[in-house]
KEKE-3310 file (N, C-alpha, C; in steps of 0.2 Angstrom, whole numbers, plus 5000, padded with zeros to 4 digits):
npx = (5619:5602:5594:5580:5567:5561:5548:5544:5548:5539:5527:5528:5528:5515:5508:5512:5506:5493:5490:5488:5499:5506:5505:5512:5519:5510:5509:5518:5515:5509:5520:5530:5524:5526:5540:5542:5536:5544:5556:5553:5554:5556:5570:5586:5589:5577:5571:5579:5575:5562:5563:5570:5561:5551:5556:5561:5570:5580:5578:5565:5557:5561:5556:5542:5542:5547:5537:5525:5519:5517:5526:5541:5557:5567:5572:5558:5548:5539:5526:5517:5513:5502:5497:5484:5486:5480:5468:5454:5456:5466:5461:5453:5462:5472:5486:5491:5490:5499:5511:5512:5514:5526:5535:5533:5538:5550:5554:5554:5545:5543:5553:5560:5557:5570:5569:5564:5551:5540:5536:5534:5523:5517:5502:5495:5481:5469:5457:5445:5437:5425:5427:5437:5448:5459:5470:5480:5486:5497:5488:5475:5461:5460:5448:5443:5453:5463:5476:5479:5473:5480:5493:5491:5488:5501:5509:5504:5507:5521:5523:5520:5507:5491:5481:5464:5457:5446:5438:5438:5449:5458:5474:5489:5507:5517:5524:5516:5504:5508:5509:5496:5492:5499:5490:5486:5478:5474:5480:5479:5470:5454:5456:5449:5438:5434:5430:5421:5410:5409:5396:5394:5398:5388:5377:5373:5369:5358:5349:5346:5340:5329:5322:5320:5329:5338:5348:5342:5337:5349:5359:5368:5374:5378:5391:5407:5411:5424:5436:5437:5425:5416:5419:5415:5401:5398:5401:5392:5380:5382:5381:5368:5361:5365:5359:5346:5343:5334:5332:5340:5331:5327:5333:5324:5321:5316:5317:5313:5299:5297:5286:5284:5285:5298:5313:5318:5330:5347:5355:5359:5351:5354:5355:5340:5334:5322:5320:5323:5314:5319:5317:5317:5330:5343:5351:5369:5380:5388:5406:5416:5426:5443:5448:5457:5464:5471:5484:5499:5500:5511:5513:5501:5501:5513:5508:5497:5504:5513:5506:5506:5502:5506:5505:5496:5480:5466:5453:5454:5451:5456:5466:5471:5473:5483:5478:5482:5474:5466:5459:5466:5476:5493:5507:5515:5528:5530:5529:5540:5551:5549:5552:5565:5571:5569:5577:5589:5590:5592:5605:5611:5613:5629:5641:5644:5636:5620:5608:5609:5618:5633:5650:5657:5649:5651:5665:5665:5658:5666:5677:5672:5669:5682:5688:5681:5684:5698:5698:5690:5696:5689:5684:5681:5668:5662:5663:5654:5642:5642:5640:5627:5620:5621)
npy = (5439:5441:5445:5452:5448:5455:5454:5454:5466:5474:5470:5475:5489:5490:5486:5497:5507:5506:5513:5529:5543:5548:5538:5527:5518:5509:5499:5489:5476:5468:5469:5462:5449:5447:5447:5435:5426:5425:5420:5411:5414:5428:5435:5443:5450:5452:5460:5472:5475:5479:5490:5499:5501:5507:5518:5516:5512:5497:5492:5496:5489:5476:5475:5473:5462:5452:5452:5446:5430:5424:5428:5421:5418:5410:5398:5389:5375:5368:5366:5371:5364:5366:5363:5364:5367:5372:5376:5370:5362:5354:5347:5339:5331:5337:5339:5326:5323:5332:5327:5314:5317:5324:5314:5306:5313:5317:5329:5344:5358:5372:5367:5359:5346:5335:5333:5346:5347:5349:5359:5359:5365:5370:5377:5391:5395:5391:5397:5389:5382:5375:5365:5356:5343:5353:5356:5365:5367:5376:5386:5382:5373:5357:5348:5341:5331:5316:5307:5297:5302:5314:5310:5303:5314:5321:5312:5310:5323:5323:5314:5320:5323:5332:5334:5336:5350:5351:5363:5377:5382:5373:5365:5375:5379:5386:5397:5401:5403:5415:5424:5426:5431:5443:5450:5447:5438:5420:5412:5399:5387:5384:5385:5390:5383:5372:5365:5371:5379:5373:5364:5369:5382:5387:5387:5398:5406:5399:5399:5413:5414:5406:5412:5424:5435:5449:5462:5478:5485:5481:5478:5466:5468:5480:5491:5495:5512:5521:5533:5544:5544:5545:5557:5565:5563:5568:5582:5585:5583:5593:5605:5604:5605:5619:5625:5623:5632:5645:5662:5676:5689:5705:5721:5734:5749:5761:5769:5761:5765:5770:5767:5781:5788:5790:5786:5769:5762:5759:5744:5727:5723:5733:5748:5755:5742:5730:5724:5708:5695:5685:5672:5670:5671:5665:5650:5648:5645:5629:5628:5623:5609:5606:5592:5579:5571:5578:5580:5572:5557:5558:5572:5577:5570:5576:5589:5587:5583:5593:5607:5622:5639:5644:5633:5623:5616:5622:5616:5604:5586:5578:5587:5600:5616:5623:5636:5651:5652:5663:5660:5663:5658:5653:5663:5660:5649:5649:5637:5630:5639:5637:5624:5624:5632:5623:5613:5619:5622:5610:5600:5587:5569:5562:5549:5543:5546:5551:5562:5579:5578:5585:5587:5596:5597:5584:5584:5593:5588:5577:5583:5590:5579:5573:5584:5584:5572:5573:5584:5579:5567:5556:5540:5532:5527:5535:5547:5545:5545:5557:5565:5560:5566:5579)
npz = (5462:5460:5445:5440:5429:5413:5412:5425:5430:5422:5427:5440:5438:5434:5445:5454:5448:5451:5462:5470:5466:5477:5486:5484:5491:5496:5488:5491:5498:5487:5478:5485:5485:5471:5469:5475:5468:5457:5462:5472:5485:5496:5493:5498:5487:5482:5491:5490:5477:5478:5487:5479:5468:5474:5481:5494:5509:5513:5525:5529:5519:5523:5536:5534:5526:5535:5544:5540:5538:5526:5517:5513:5519:5515:5503:5496:5495:5480:5484:5497:5512:5525:5541:5552:5569:5579:5593:5590:5579:5584:5595:5587:5581:5574:5577:5577:5564:5559:5565:5560:5546:5547:5551:5540:5529:5533:5538:5547:5555:5544:5535:5520:5509:5502:5489:5485:5483:5493:5507:5524:5537:5553:5556:5565:5565:5553:5550:5548:5556:5557:5548:5553:5557:5547:5533:5522:5505:5497:5501:5498:5502:5511:5519:5534:5536:5540:5547:5537:5525:5523:5521:5509:5501:5500:5495:5482:5477:5477:5467:5456:5454:5455:5467:5470:5479:5493:5494:5483:5469:5457:5461:5461:5459:5472:5467:5456:5463:5470:5460:5458:5471:5470:5462:5449:5437:5436:5423:5418:5408:5412:5426:5437:5437:5444:5460:5474:5486:5504:5513:5527:5525:5516:5524:5531:5521:5516:5526:5526:5514:5517:5527:5521:5523:5519:5511:5511:5495:5489:5475:5467:5454:5453:5448:5456:5458:5451:5458:5450:5444:5455:5460:5450:5450:5462:5460:5451:5458:5467:5459:5455:5467:5470:5459:5463:5473:5480:5473:5479:5488:5481:5487:5494:5487:5493:5509:5525:5535:5552:5566:5570:5559:5556:5548:5548:5560:5554:5553:5556:5545:5535:5526:5521:5519:5523:5539:5544:5552:5567:5566:5552:5548:5538:5539:5543:5530:5527:5527:5513:5515:5513:5504:5512:5503:5494:5499:5504:5515:5523:5524:5530:5542:5548:5549:5558:5570:5572:5571:5561:5559:5546:5537:5540:5538:5545:5546:5541:5541:5556:5559:5571:5575:5587:5600:5608:5620:5619:5608:5596:5583:5583:5577:5561:5561:5574:5581:5576:5581:5595:5597:5593:5603:5614:5611:5611:5625:5631:5632:5622:5626:5630:5626:5637:5648:5655:5648:5653:5663:5668:5666:5674:5686:5691:5693:5703:5714:5717:5721:5733:5740:5742:5749:5761:5767:5769:5778:5789:5792:5788:5782:5766:5767:5777:5770:5760:5768:5773:5761:5758:5768:5765)
capx = (5613:5596:5592:5573:5565:5558:5541:5543:5548:5533:5521:5529:5526:5508:5506:5513:5501:5486:5489:5489:5506:5508:5503:5515:5521:5504:5511:5524:5513:5509:5527:5533:5522:5528:5547:5542:5533:5550:5562:5550:5554:5558:5577:5589:5589:5570:5570:5582:5571:5556:5565:5572:5556:5546:5560:5561:5576:5579:5575:5558:5555:5563:5552:5536:5543:5548:5531:5519:5521:5516:5532:5546:5563:5572:5569:5552:5546:5533:5519:5518:5508:5501:5493:5482:5487:5477:5464:5449:5459:5471:5456:5450:5467:5477:5493:5492:5491:5506:5516:5513:5517:5533:5539:5533:5542:5557:5556:5550:5542:5547:5558:5558:5560:5576:5568:5562:5544:5536:5538:5529:5523:5511:5498:5491:5474:5467:5450:5440:5436:5419:5429:5443:5455:5461:5477:5480:5491:5497:5482:5469:5459:5458:5445:5442:5458:5466:5483:5479:5472:5485:5499:5489:5489:5508:5512:5502:5510:5528:5523:5518:5499:5488:5475:5459:5456:5439:5435:5442:5451:5463:5480:5495:5513:5518:5526:5510:5500:5511:5507:5489:5492:5501:5485:5486:5473:5477:5479:5478:5464:5449:5459:5444:5431:5433:5429:5415:5409:5406:5389:5394:5399:5382:5372:5370:5365:5352:5345:5344:5335:5323:5318:5319:5334:5342:5350:5337:5340:5355:5360:5374:5376:5380:5398:5410:5413:5431:5437:5435:5417:5413:5420:5411:5394:5398:5401:5385:5375:5383:5379:5361:5359:5366:5354:5339:5342:5330:5336:5340:5326:5330:5332:5319:5324:5313:5318:5307:5297:5295:5279:5283:5286:5305:5317:5320:5338:5351:5359:5360:5347:5357:5351:5334:5332:5318:5323:5320:5312:5324:5316:5318:5337:5345:5357:5376:5382:5394:5411:5419:5432:5447:5449:5464:5468:5476:5490:5502:5499:5517:5512:5495:5503:5517:5504:5493:5508:5516:5503:5509:5497:5507:5505:5491:5473:5462:5447:5455:5450:5462:5471:5469:5478:5482:5478:5485:5470:5461:5456:5470:5481:5500:5510:5519:5535:5531:5531:5547:5555:5548:5556:5572:5573:5569:5583:5595:5590:5593:5610:5610:5617:5635:5641:5646:5632:5614:5607:5608:5624:5639:5657:5659:5646:5654:5671:5664:5656:5672:5682:5669:5670:5689:5690:5678:5688:5704:5697:5688:5699:5684:5685:5676:5661:5660:5662:5647:5637:5642:5637:5620:5617:5621)
capy = (5443:5440:5450:5451:5448:5461:5454:5455:5474:5477:5469:5479:5496:5490:5486:5503:5512:5505:5517:5536:5544:5549:5532:5521:5513:5504:5493:5485:5470:5464:5468:5456:5443:5447:5444:5428:5422:5423:5416:5406:5416:5435:5435:5449:5454:5454:5466:5477:5477:5482:5496:5503:5504:5512:5523:5515:5509:5490:5491:5497:5483:5470:5475:5471:5455:5448:5452:5442:5423:5422:5429:5416:5421:5405:5394:5385:5370:5370:5365:5373:5361:5369:5359:5368:5363:5377:5372:5366:5356:5350:5343:5334:5327:5341:5338:5319:5324:5335:5323:5309:5320:5326:5308:5303:5317:5317:5336:5348:5364:5376:5363:5357:5339:5335:5334:5352:5347:5350:5363:5358:5370:5369:5384:5392:5394:5392:5400:5384:5377:5370:5359:5353:5346:5355:5358:5368:5366:5383:5390:5379:5369:5350:5348:5335:5326:5312:5305:5293:5306:5319:5306:5302:5320:5323:5307:5312:5329:5321:5309:5324:5324:5338:5332:5342:5353:5351:5369:5381:5381:5367:5367:5377:5379:5392:5403:5403:5406:5421:5429:5428:5436:5450:5454:5445:5432:5413:5411:5392:5385:5381:5385:5392:5380:5367:5366:5374:5380:5368:5365:5374:5389:5389:5386:5405:5409:5395:5402:5419:5413:5402:5417:5431:5440:5452:5469:5482:5489:5478:5476:5463:5469:5487:5491:5500:5517:5523:5539:5550:5544:5547:5565:5568:5563:5573:5588:5586:5584:5600:5610:5603:5608:5626:5628:5623:5637:5651:5668:5681:5694:5711:5726:5739:5756:5766:5767:5758:5770:5767:5769:5788:5791:5791:5780:5763:5763:5754:5739:5721:5723:5737:5754:5754:5735:5728:5720:5701:5692:5681:5665:5669:5671:5659:5647:5649:5639:5626:5629:5617:5607:5603:5585:5577:5567:5582:5580:5565:5555:5561:5579:5577:5568:5581:5595:5586:5582:5600:5611:5628:5643:5645:5628:5619:5618:5622:5612:5598:5581:5576:5593:5605:5621:5626:5643:5654:5653:5668:5658:5665:5654:5656:5665:5656:5648:5649:5630:5629:5643:5634:5618:5626:5634:5618:5609:5623:5622:5603:5597:5580:5565:5560:5542:5540:5549:5553:5569:5583:5577:5589:5585:5601:5595:5578:5585:5597:5583:5573:5588:5591:5573:5573:5589:5582:5566:5576:5588:5576:5561:5551:5536:5532:5526:5541:5552:5544:5546:5565:5567:5559:5571:5586)
capz = (5464:5455:5440:5439:5422:5411:5414:5432:5430:5419:5432:5445:5436:5433:5452:5457:5444:5454:5468:5469:5466:5484:5491:5480:5496:5497:5483:5494:5499:5481:5476:5489:5482:5464:5468:5478:5462:5453:5466:5477:5492:5496:5494:5499:5480:5481:5496:5486:5471:5480:5489:5473:5464:5478:5484:5501:5511:5513:5532:5528:5516:5527:5542:5531:5524:5541:5548:5537:5537:5519:5514:5515:5519:5512:5497:5498:5490:5475:5487:5505:5516:5531:5545:5558:5575:5585:5598:5588:5575:5588:5598:5582:5578:5569:5579:5575:5557:5558:5567:5555:5540:5548:5551:5533:5524:5536:5539:5553:5554:5539:5532:5514:5507:5498:5481:5484:5481:5499:5513:5529:5542:5556:5556:5571:5563:5545:5549:5545:5562:5555:5544:5556:5556:5540:5530:5515:5500:5494:5504:5496:5508:5512:5525:5538:5535:5545:5545:5531:5519:5522:5518:5502:5497:5499:5491:5475:5475:5476:5461:5450:5453:5458:5470:5470:5485:5495:5491:5479:5462:5456:5464:5457:5463:5476:5463:5452:5468:5472:5455:5459:5476:5468:5459:5442:5436:5434:5416:5416:5406:5417:5432:5442:5435:5448:5467:5476:5494:5508:5516:5532:5522:5513:5529:5533:5515:5515:5532:5524:5509:5520:5531:5518:5525:5513:5512:5507:5489:5486:5468:5466:5448:5453:5448:5461:5454:5452:5462:5446:5443:5461:5461:5445:5452:5468:5457:5447:5463:5471:5455:5455:5473:5469:5455:5466:5479:5478:5471:5485:5487:5480:5492:5493:5486:5498:5516:5529:5540:5558:5568:5571:5552:5555:5545:5553:5561:5550:5557:5552:5539:5530:5524:5516:5518:5528:5544:5544:5559:5569:5563:5545:5546:5534:5543:5540:5525:5529:5522:5510:5518:5508:5505:5514:5498:5490:5502:5505:5522:5528:5526:5534:5549:5551:5551:5564:5576:5574:5566:5560:5555:5539:5533:5542:5536:5552:5547:5538:5546:5559:5561:5575:5576:5594:5601:5614:5625:5617:5601:5591:5581:5583:5571:5557:5563:5582:5583:5575:5586:5602:5596:5593:5610:5618:5609:5614:5632:5633:5628:5620:5630:5627:5625:5644:5653:5652:5646:5659:5668:5666:5668:5679:5692:5693:5696:5709:5719:5719:5725:5739:5744:5744:5754:5767:5769:5771:5784:5795:5793:5787:5776:5760:5770:5781:5765:5757:5772:5773:5755:5758:5772:5762)
cpx = (5608:5595:5585:5572:5562:5550:5539:5543:5542:5527:5522:5527:5518:5505:5506:5507:5494:5485:5491:5497:5509:5507:5506:5517:5516:5505:5516:5521:5513:5516:5531:5531:5525:5535:5547:5540:5539:5555:5559:5551:5557:5566:5580:5589:5582:5568:5573:5578:5565:5558:5567:5566:5551:5550:5560:5568:5575:5576:5568:5554:5555:5558:5545:5537:5544:5541:5526:5522:5521:5522:5538:5553:5569:5568:5564:5551:5540:5527:5521:5512:5508:5496:5491:5483:5484:5471:5459:5452:5463:5466:5454:5455:5472:5484:5495:5494:5498:5512:5518:5516:5524:5537:5539:5538:5549:5559:5552:5547:5546:5553:5555:5561:5566:5575:5565:5554:5539:5539:5533:5529:5517:5508:5495:5483:5473:5460:5445:5439:5430:5421:5435:5442:5456:5468:5476:5487:5492:5491:5476:5467:5458:5455:5444:5447:5460:5473:5484:5478:5477:5491:5498:5490:5496:5511:5510:5506:5518:5528:5521:5511:5497:5481:5470:5457:5448:5435:5440:5444:5456:5470:5485:5501:5513:5520:5520:5505:5502:5509:5500:5488:5494:5496:5484:5482:5477:5475:5478:5471:5460:5452:5454:5438:5430:5431:5422:5414:5407:5399:5389:5395:5392:5376:5369:5366:5358:5347:5342:5339:5328:5319:5317:5323:5338:5343:5345:5340:5347:5355:5367:5378:5379:5388:5401:5413:5420:5431:5435:5428:5414:5414:5416:5404:5393:5397:5395:5380:5376:5380:5371:5358:5360:5361:5347:5338:5338:5334:5335:5335:5329:5328:5328:5323:5322:5315:5312:5306:5295:5288:5278:5284:5294:5308:5319:5328:5341:5354:5360:5357:5350:5352:5346:5332:5328:5321:5319:5319:5318:5323:5317:5325:5339:5351:5363:5377:5388:5400:5414:5425:5436:5448:5456:5468:5472:5483:5493:5501:5505:5516:5506:5497:5508:5513:5500:5498:5511:5513:5506:5504:5499:5506:5499:5484:5468:5457:5448:5454:5456:5467:5467:5474:5477:5481:5481:5480:5464:5458:5460:5476:5488:5502:5514:5526:5536:5532:5538:5552:5555:5552:5563:5575:5573:5575:5589:5596:5592:5599:5609:5615:5623:5635:5642:5641:5625:5613:5606:5614:5630:5645:5659:5655:5649:5660:5670:5662:5662:5676:5679:5670:5677:5691:5687:5682:5695:5703:5695:5691:5694:5686:5680:5669:5658:5659:5655:5642:5636:5638:5629:5616:5616:5615)
cpy = (5442:5446:5448:5452:5454:5461:5456:5463:5477:5476:5474:5486:5496:5490:5493:5508:5511:5510:5524:5537:5545:5544:5526:5516:5508:5498:5488:5478:5466:5464:5463:5449:5442:5444:5437:5424:5420:5419:5411:5408:5424:5435:5442:5454:5456:5460:5472:5480:5481:5489:5501:5506:5508:5517:5523:5513:5501:5488:5491:5491:5477:5469:5472:5463:5450:5447:5447:5435:5420:5423:5425:5419:5416:5401:5389:5380:5372:5370:5366:5369:5363:5365:5363:5364:5368:5373:5368:5360:5352:5345:5337:5330:5330:5339:5331:5319:5327:5331:5317:5311:5322:5320:5305:5306:5318:5325:5339:5354:5369:5373:5360:5350:5340:5336:5341:5353:5351:5354:5362:5363:5368:5377:5385:5392:5395:5395:5395:5379:5373:5365:5355:5346:5348:5356:5361:5367:5372:5387:5388:5373:5361:5349:5341:5329:5322:5310:5301:5298:5311:5316:5305:5308:5322:5318:5308:5318:5327:5317:5314:5326:5331:5336:5338:5344:5351:5357:5373:5379:5375:5370:5370:5377:5385:5398:5405:5406:5413:5426:5431:5433:5443:5454:5452:5438:5426:5412:5404:5391:5381:5381:5386:5388:5374:5369:5369:5375:5374:5369:5369:5381:5391:5389:5393:5408:5405:5397:5408:5419:5410:5407:5424:5436:5443:5459:5473:5486:5487:5476:5473:5465:5477:5488:5496:5505:5519:5530:5545:5550:5546:5555:5568:5568:5567:5580:5590:5587:5591:5605:5610:5606:5616:5629:5628:5628:5643:5657:5673:5687:5701:5716:5731:5746:5761:5764:5765:5763:5767:5769:5776:5791:5792:5785:5775:5764:5757:5750:5733:5720:5728:5743:5753:5747:5733:5723:5713:5699:5687:5674:5664:5670:5665:5656:5648:5643:5636:5627:5623:5615:5604:5596:5583:5573:5571:5582:5573:5563:5558:5568:5580:5575:5573:5587:5593:5586:5589:5605:5618:5633:5644:5640:5623:5621:5617:5617:5606:5592:5579:5581:5598:5609:5624:5633:5645:5655:5658:5666:5660:5660:5657:5658:5660:5655:5648:5642:5628:5632:5639:5628:5619:5628:5628:5613:5612:5622:5615:5600:5589:5576:5563:5552:5539:5542:5551:5560:5573:5583:5581:5587:5590:5599:5589:5579:5589:5593:5579:5577:5589:5585:5572:5577:5587:5577:5569:5580:5584:5569:5555:5547:5536:5531:5532:5547:5551:5546:5554:5568:5566:5564:5577:5585)
cpz = (5458:5451:5438:5431:5420:5412:5421:5433:5427:5424:5438:5444:5436:5440:5455:5454:5447:5460:5466:5470:5473:5489:5487:5485:5498:5493:5485:5495:5492:5478:5479:5486:5475:5464:5471:5472:5457:5456:5470:5484:5491:5498:5496:5493:5479:5485:5493:5481:5473:5483:5484:5469:5467:5482:5492:5503:5513:5520:5532:5525:5520:5533:5540:5529:5529:5545:5546:5536:5530:5515:5517:5514:5517:5507:5500:5493:5485:5479:5495:5508:5523:5535:5551:5564:5581:5588:5595:5584:5579:5592:5593:5579:5574:5571:5577:5568:5555:5559:5562:5548:5541:5548:5544:5529:5527:5537:5545:5550:5549:5536:5525:5512:5503:5491:5480:5482:5487:5504:5518:5534:5546:5557:5563:5570:5556:5544:5546:5551:5561:5551:5547:5556:5548:5539:5524:5511:5496:5495:5501:5501:5507:5519:5528:5537:5541:5543:5538:5524:5518:5519:5511:5498:5495:5495:5483:5473:5473:5469:5455:5449:5456:5461:5471:5477:5487:5493:5488:5472:5462:5459:5459:5462:5467:5472:5459:5457:5470:5467:5456:5465:5475:5464:5451:5442:5434:5427:5413:5413:5411:5424:5438:5441:5440:5455:5468:5484:5497:5511:5522:5530:5519:5518:5530:5527:5514:5521:5530:5519:5512:5524:5528:5520:5520:5515:5508:5501:5487:5479:5467:5459:5448:5453:5454:5457:5456:5456:5457:5445:5449:5462:5456:5447:5458:5465:5454:5453:5467:5466:5455:5461:5473:5465:5458:5471:5476:5477:5477:5483:5486:5485:5490:5492:5491:5505:5520:5534:5546:5560:5569:5564:5551:5551:5550:5554:5557:5555:5553:5545:5534:5529:5519:5515:5524:5533:5544:5551:5560:5566:5556:5543:5543:5539:5540:5536:5528:5524:5519:5513:5513:5509:5507:5508:5494:5493:5504:5513:5526:5529:5531:5542:5552:5553:5557:5570:5577:5569:5567:5556:5548:5535:5534:5539:5542:5552:5543:5543:5549:5561:5565:5577:5583:5594:5607:5620:5624:5610:5595:5589:5582:5577:5567:5560:5571:5584:5582:5580:5593:5602:5596:5599:5615:5617:5612:5621:5635:5629:5627:5625:5626:5627:5632:5649:5651:5651:5653:5664:5665:5669:5674:5686:5695:5696:5703:5715:5721:5723:5732:5743:5747:5750:5761:5771:5772:5778:5790:5796:5792:5782:5771:5763:5773:5776:5762:5761:5773:5767:5755:5763:5769:5757)
residu = (MET:THR:THR:PHE:THR:ASP:GLU:THR:ARG:GLU:ARG:ALA:ARG:GLU:ILE:ILE:ALA:ARG:TYR:PRO:ALA:ASP:ARG:SER:ARG:SER:ALA:LEU:LEU:PRO:LEU:LEU:HIS:LEU:VAL:GLN:ALA:GLU:GLU:GLY:TYR:VAL:SER:PRO:ALA:GLY:VAL:THR:PHE:CYS:ALA:GLU:VAL:LEU:GLY:LEU:ASN:LYS:ALA:GLN:VAL:GLY:ALA:VAL:ALA:THR:PHE:TYR:THR:MET:TYR:LYS:ARG:LYS:PRO:THR:GLY:ASP:PHE:LEU:VAL:SER:VAL:CYS:THR:ASN:THR:MET:CYS:ASN:VAL:LEU:GLY:GLY:GLN:GLU:VAL:TYR:ASP:ILE:LEU:SER:GLU:HIS:LEU:GLY:VAL:GLY:HIS:ASP:GLU:THR:THR:ALA:ASP:GLY:THR:ILE:THR:LEU:GLU:HIS:ALA:GLU:CYS:LEU:ALA:ALA:CYS:ASP:TYR:GLY:PRO:VAL:MET:THR:VAL:ASN:TYR:ASP:PHE:PHE:ASP:GLY:VAL:ASP:ALA:SER:THR:ALA:VAL:GLY:VAL:VAL:ASP:GLU:LEU:ARG:ALA:GLY:GLY:ARG:PRO:MET:PRO:THR:ARG:GLY:ALA:ARG:LEU:CYS:THR:LEU:LYS:GLU:MET:ALA:VAL:GLN:LEU:ALA:GLY:PHE:ALA:ASP:GLU:ARG:GLU:GLY:ALA:VAL:ALA:ASP:GLY:GLY:PRO:GLY:GLU:PRO:THR:LEU:ARG:GLY:LEU:ARG:LEU:ALA:GLN:GLU:HIS:GLY:VAL:SER:VAL:PRO:GLY:PHE:ASP:PRO:ASN:THR:PRO:ILE:ARG:SER:LYS:ALA:GLU:ALA:ASP:LYS:ALA:ALA:ALA:GLU:ALA:LYS:ALA:LYS:ALA:GLU:ALA:ALA:LYS:PRO:ALA:PRO:ALA:GLU:ALA:SER:ALA:ALA:PRO:VAL:LYS:GLY:GLY:ASP:GLY:ALA:SER:ALA:PRO:THR:GLY:ALA:ALA:GLY:VAL:GLY:GLU:PRO:ALA:LYS:PRO:ALA:GLU:ALA:THR:GLU:PRO:ALA:LYS:PRO:ARG:ASP:VAL:LYS:ALA:PRO:ASP:ASP:LYS:SER:PRO:GLN:VAL:ARG:THR:ALA:GLU:THR:ARG:GLN:PRO:ASP:ALA:GLY:THR:ALA:VAL:PRO:ASP:ALA:PRO:GLY:THR:LYS:VAL:PRO:THR:ASP:GLY:THR:GLY:THR:ALA:PRO:GLU:ALA:GLY:ASP:ALA:ARG:SER:ALA:GLU:ALA:ALA:GLY:VAL:ALA:ALA:ASN:ALA:PRO:ALA:GLY:ASP:GLY:LYS:PRO:ALA:GLY:ASP:GLU:ALA:GLY:ALA:GLN:GLU:ARG:ASN:LEU:THR:GLU:ALA:LYS:ALA:GLY:THR:ASP:ALA:ASP:GLY:ALA:GLY:PRO:ALA:ASP:ALA:ASN:GLU:THR:GLY:ALA:GLN:LYS)
# end
């Protein structure tokens, strides 16, 4: 069983620390890239490692690892060569490129050469139709390839070279790429100094510059605020708004006289307070809604599906507390009591029959069928017909 290095464990802690404490499960995707960076694929030991550090079970981790094709479940070569064989690239010759490479390397889809250098795969789409046919090496693009140029690229890789992609940074191994996908910078000197965008990619930008199309007030140098900074700014804005509110008018000490000299009736305006005209009534202030981030997603989901007056937050986004038709929320524990009553009224299914079938009912039916046969002298077919009529 693989024992992961101290560096990998330290990086795992760093990845988990990027997420809120009650959302550590979100770190699973980069963690899978991290274990792939050490082993070259996501092994059973890697699944176990991710499950342990996140407090999940191995089935939950395995479900994610088998869903995404970027996570390899068996040892993979240093260079993953992916050839697009989807509609556009296929029409332009992508299938021919794949077939020639497969024959030249002596491997098929998702197979690795004997020297462990190259793993070949056909890809459904590499999202570069305007450059087709395309292939990637460890997810870096080689545009407009044909059979000859594709064979030249793999031969250079097997010889120890690093051909320059059409777009993007210089090539690295699959393990080095997995480190970057886990969220760590490529520390090779000049690793991102090469490459550049292609002309079709720049076409939209050039048209926007030509016609003066831009986003109003956009400043590319504006940094993205952290959650703490955003909360602080919101609190300051709220305090400023509170300070800007006008002070409430003082109540008059003398009672207000009516037209006949009598005191005005007391009501909504209060004793001794002048009645305000309807149009001057201040609108109701909106209540502060508790941010759902204070609860874990599991708690919020449970409250949404099975709300309970004792625990649910009525005005939390996504939560609706049911009422009994009069607008009154149920008492705490009613939902759980109703659920328990429903479970008690419905016996669980056994191993040999569906839920609701009782052995007593089956025996009674058999007894009635046998009695009918003995009394009428009917055979099995007649008994079945008699039962159908009943």
